[in-house]
C-alpha positions in Angstrom: 45.8 21.5 -150.2 45.6 18.6 -147.7 46.0 16.2 -150.8 49.1 18.0 -151.9 50.6 17.8 -148.3 49.9 14.0 -148.2 51.6 13.6 -151.6 54.6 15.5 -150.4 54.8 13.6 -147.1 54.5 10.3 -149.0 57.3 11.3 -151.4 59.6 12.3 -148.5 58.9 8.9 -146.8 59.8 7.1 -150.0 63.0 9.1 -150.4 64.1 8.3 -146.8 63.3 4.6 -147.4 65.2 4.6 -150.7 68.2 6.3 -149.1 68.5 3.4 -146.7 68.7 0.9 -149.5 70.6 2.9 -152.0 68.3 2.6 -155.0 69.4 3.4 -158.6 69.7 7.1 -159.5 66.7 7.0 -161.9 64.5 5.9 -158.9 65.9 8.6 -156.7 65.4 11.1 -159.5 61.7 10.1 -159.8 61.3 10.6 -156.0 62.8 14.0 -156.0 60.6 14.8 -159.0 57.5 13.9 -156.9 58.8 15.9 -154.0 59.1 18.9 -156.4 55.5 18.3 -157.6 54.3 18.4 -154.0 56.2 21.6 -153.3 54.8 23.1 -156.5 51.2 22.3 -155.6 51.8 24.1 -152.3 53.1 27.1 -154.1 56.6 26.7 -152.6 58.4 27.6 -155.8 62.0 27.7 -154.5 61.7 24.4 -152.8 60.0 22.9 -155.8 62.9 24.1 -158.0 65.5 22.8 -155.7 63.8 19.3 -155.7 63.6 19.3 -159.5 67.2 20.3 -159.7 68.2 17.3 -157.7 66.0 15.1 -159.9 67.7 16.5 -163.0 71.2 16.0 -161.5 70.4 12.3 -160.9 68.7 11.8 -164.3 69.2 14.5 -166.9 66.8 12.7 -169.2 63.9 13.2 -166.9 62.0 15.7 -169.1 59.2 16.2 -166.7 61.5 17.6 -164.1 63.0 20.1 -166.5 59.5 21.1 -167.7 58.1 21.6 -164.2 61.3 23.2 -163.0 60.8 25.8 -165.8 57.2 26.3 -164.5 58.4 26.8 -160.9 61.0 29.3 -162.1 58.4 31.2 -164.0 56.3 31.5 -160.9 59.3 32.7 -158.8 60.1 35.3 -161.5 63.4 33.8 -162.6 62.7 33.9 -166.4 66.3 33.4 -167.6 66.7 30.3 -165.6 63.2 29.2 -166.7 64.2 29.5 -170.4 67.2 27.3 -169.7 65.0 24.7 -168.0 62.5 24.6 -170.8 65.2 24.4 -173.4 66.5 21.2 -171.6 63.0 19.8 -171.8 62.8 20.5 -175.5 66.2 18.8 -176.3 64.8 15.3 -176.7 61.6 16.5 -178.4 62.0 19.9 -180.1 58.3 19.7 -181.3 56.8 19.3 -177.8 53.8 21.6 -178.0 53.4 22.0 -174.2 57.1 22.9 -173.7 57.1 25.3 -176.7 53.9 27.0 -175.4 55.6 27.4 -172.0 58.7 28.9 -173.7 56.5 31.4 -175.4 54.8 32.3 -172.1 58.2 32.8 -170.5 59.2 35.2 -173.2 56.0 37.0 -172.7 56.5 37.2 -168.9 60.1 38.5 -169.5 58.7 41.3 -171.7 60.0 40.0 -175.0 56.7 40.1 -177.0 58.4 39.5 -180.4 60.1 36.3 -179.3 56.8 35.2 -177.6 54.9 35.6 -180.9 57.7 33.7 -182.7 57.5 30.9 -180.2 53.7 30.7 -180.4 53.9 30.7 -184.1 56.1 27.5 -183.8 53.4 26.0 -181.7 50.7 26.9 -184.2 52.7 25.3 -187.0 52.5 22.0 -185.1 48.9 22.5 -183.8 47.0 25.3 -185.4 44.1 24.8 -183.0 46.0 24.8 -179.7 43.6 27.0 -177.6 46.0 28.6 -175.3 48.6 29.3 -178.0 46.0 30.8 -180.3 44.6 33.0 -177.6 47.9 34.2 -176.3 49.3 34.7 -179.8 46.2 36.8 -180.7 46.6 38.9 -177.6 50.2 39.7 -178.4 49.5 40.3 -182.1 46.7 42.7 -181.2 48.9 44.5 -178.7 51.7 44.9 -181.4 49.2 46.4 -183.8 48.4 43.3 -186.0 44.7 43.2 -185.0 43.8 41.6 -188.4 46.3 38.8 -187.8 44.9 38.3 -184.3 41.4 38.1 -185.7 42.5 35.5 -188.3 44.1 33.3 -185.5 40.8 33.5 -183.5 38.6 32.7 -186.5 40.6 29.5 -187.1 40.2 28.4 -183.5 36.5 29.3 -183.4 35.8 27.4 -186.6 36.4 24.2 -184.7 35.7 25.3 -181.1 32.8 27.7 -181.4 32.0 27.6 -177.7 35.5 28.8 -176.5 34.1 31.8 -174.7 37.6 33.3 -174.0 38.5 33.3 -177.6 35.1 34.5 -178.7 35.3 37.5 -176.2 38.7 38.5 -177.5 37.6 38.0 -181.1 34.6 40.3 -180.6 36.7 43.1 -179.0 39.2 42.9 -181.8 36.5 43.0 -184.5 35.1 46.1 -182.8 38.6 47.7 -182.8 38.8 46.9 -186.6 35.5 48.6 -187.2 34.0 45.3 -188.4 30.9 46.3 -186.4 28.3 43.8 -187.7 30.6 40.9 -187.2 31.5 42.3 -183.7 27.8 42.5 -182.7 27.3 38.9 -183.9 30.3 37.7 -181.9 29.2 39.5 -178.7 25.6 38.1 -179.1 27.1 34.6 -179.5 29.0 35.2 -176.3 25.8 36.4 -174.7 24.0 33.3 -175.9 26.6 31.2 -174.0 25.9 33.3 -170.9 29.6 34.3 -170.8 29.4 38.0 -171.7 30.9 40.2 -169.0 29.5 43.6 -168.1 32.4 45.1 -170.2 31.3 42.9 -173.2 27.7 43.9 -172.8 28.6 47.6 -172.6 30.7 47.3 -175.8 27.8 45.6 -177.4 25.5 48.5 -176.4 28.0 51.0 -177.9 28.0 49.1 -181.2 24.2 49.0 -181.4 24.1 52.7 -180.5 26.6 53.6 -183.3 24.3 51.8 -185.7 21.2 53.7 -184.3 19.6 50.5 -183.2 18.6 52.2 -179.9 16.2 49.4 -178.7 18.9 46.8 -178.8 21.5 49.3 -177.3 19.1 49.9 -174.4 18.8 46.2 -173.9 22.6 45.6 -173.9 23.3 48.4 -171.5 20.5 47.2 -169.2 22.2 43.7 -169.3 25.6 45.4 -168.5 24.1 47.1 -165.5 22.4 43.9 -164.3 25.9 42.1 -164.6 27.6 45.0 -162.7 25.1 47.2 -160.7 27.9 49.8 -160.1 28.8 50.3 -163.7 28.3 54.0 -163.9 29.1 54.5 -167.6 26.6 51.9 -168.6 23.9 53.4 -166.3 24.5 56.8 -167.9 24.3 55.4 -171.4 21.1 53.8 -170.5 19.8 57.0 -169.1 20.9 59.0 -172.1 19.1 56.7 -174.6 15.9 56.6 -172.5 15.8 60.4 -171.9 16.9 61.6 -175.4 15.8 58.8 -177.8 13.1 56.6 -176.2 11.1 59.4 -174.4 11.1 57.2 -171.3 11.3 60.0 -168.7 10.7 57.8 -165.7 13.1 55.0 -166.7 15.7 57.6 -167.8 15.7 59.4 -164.5 15.9 56.2 -162.6 19.0 55.2 -164.7 20.5 58.6 -164.3 20.2 58.3 -160.5 21.9 55.0 -160.6 24.7 56.4 -162.7 25.3 59.3 -160.3 25.0 57.1 -157.2 27.7 54.9 -158.8 30.1 57.7 -159.2 29.5 59.0 -162.8 31.5 62.2 -163.1 32.0 62.9 -166.9 31.1 66.6 -167.3 31.5 66.5 -171.1 29.0 63.6 -171.3 26.6 65.4 -169.0 26.8 68.6 -171.2 26.2 66.5 -174.3 23.1 65.1 -172.7 21.7 68.5 -171.8 22.5 69.7 -175.4 20.1 67.0 -176.9 17.0 68.8 -178.4 14.8 65.7 -177.7 15.7 65.5 -174.0 12.7 64.7 -171.8 12.4 65.7 -168.1 15.0 68.4 -168.7 14.4 70.2 -165.4 14.8 67.0 -163.4 17.9 66.1 -165.3 19.4 69.5 -164.7 18.6 69.3 -161.0 20.1 65.9 -160.7 23.3 66.9 -162.5 23.6 70.1 -160.6 23.4 68.2 -157.3 26.6 66.3 -158.4 28.4 69.4 -159.7 27.9 68.2 -163.4 25.8 71.2 -164.6 25.8 74.9 -164.1 
């Protein structure tokens, strides 16, 4: 923040000095551009936009000013004006990947997902491995119901950037949605190997293992989810359910059940399903714990 303020102060001083000597418009434009950058770094979007506008008025060919003005306008929520600014930035270079990506993002922020995907596709034609474009396009495709297309985009990116944890996490979730369970498990485990798996990712991994009746691996994944987020009630309950009804670990299961209830677990249907399990151990203690929270009769 101090650095941004110093840059802004320096730019203002330069501008004042320039005004005294009447420099050429291009130099004044550059100075207003730097002032805009200073305001942008401080999060003063309106002031940044006003400075960029002065720079553009002095030098319409100053592409950086149009690009950054579009960014400032996005931050301030003026998406229509942002589109106009980014289009000006694209005029001298219609294949500018950064500007096209920004245009796609503006469409997304404006709520026009179809135009956003079209713009991201234009980016991907120029750079099929642009990480942000691939990720954002995949998000939008998945939301629009084209999960297979989203997975294909992410596969392409991960083939050359296997350690992109954001893309890998999204890929794993989409694979799970597509019922490509073995591939989803492999993707979640890769994410886990990078130490980038969130509690949500680990819980999803546990569910996939449980669906495949790999209870030991499911217990391990649920335990990892609760370690990542000790207040994750659903993961604690899943851990308790497996220990009590499948692993015959009464002590560990009751401990996990207590953690689930202390964390606010309140799913009566899940509690009833647990009590209906014929292999349930420590049944009386389980019933007592559930009754105490109003989850059993």
